[in-house]
C-alpha positions, 0 to 999 in steps of 0.5 A: 472326755471329748473325742479329739476329732470333735474338738474342731466342732465344739471348741470354736465359735458358731458360724450360722449355716444354711442347709439346702441338702440336709439329707445329703449332709446326713449321709456324709455325716453317717460316713464320718465326715467331720466337716459335714457334722460341723455344718449341721452343728452350726445350723442347729446349735443356736436353736437347740440352746434356746429349746434346752434352756426353756427346760433347764433354766440354766445356761451352764446346764444347757451348754452341757446338755447340748454338747452331750446331745451332739456327741450322741448324734456323732456317736450314733451317726450311722443311723443318720442315713435313715433319718427322714426329718433330722429336726424331729429326730433331734427334738426327741433326743434333746427332750430325753437328754434334758429330762434325764439331766434334770432327773440326775440333778434332782437326785444329786441335790436330794442326796446332798440335802440328805447328807447335810442333814445327817452330817449336821445331826452327827456333828452337832451331837459330837460337838455338843459332847466335845466342842460345845463352843462350836455349836454355840458359835454357829448358832450365834452367827446364824442368829446375827445374820437374820434380818432385824425383825426376824432376829428380834422375834426369834430372840423374844420367843427363845430367850425371853419365852414370850408367846406369839401374842406377847411378841406381837404386842411388843413389836406392834405386829400381828401374831400371824406375822410373828409366827411367820418371822419365827418360822423363817428364822428357824429355817434360816438358822437350820440352813446356815448350820447345816451348810456350815457343818457340811463345809467343816466336814469337807475341810476336815476330810480334805485336810486329812 
């Protein structure tokens, strides 16, 4: 939760500030001067947004990281009186904060992907025993959503039992292209089913 004293810093538009006595400004901030902190924020925030965006490549994530950085600066403001070059100080904090955030995002994505795989495997097994129509419906929907060429190659392979060479002749393509189409189709079908089952699990969970 944001500290009430900082709402006037983070919640209003940036007004670009030119700082002539940065050392004096840092001493004021170290003493708890919110207006001085606002001047520092207005001066460095645009530059920091550009720097962090180059790391995250996400506008939303960049805004979150930048706010966290300045919140950390305020929370440790007593140390500012000993800072000789705030730009270097801010760069170190910013780099570490951005990399930590990216690491957390990556670990979260990996956990979600692992959970999706486990949930898909479990629910497919369950639906095969109790709700066979669900599994087949998801597969049919996934196939229907494929690009035309991928769908045709996949159906010839799985339903007609054609070899890559036979499909290549039938579709006037190279065997390598056929192989690539089928691989892409398999990936798309798995992803569609996994995501769909994950949403079904969430709906069942929150609907209880």
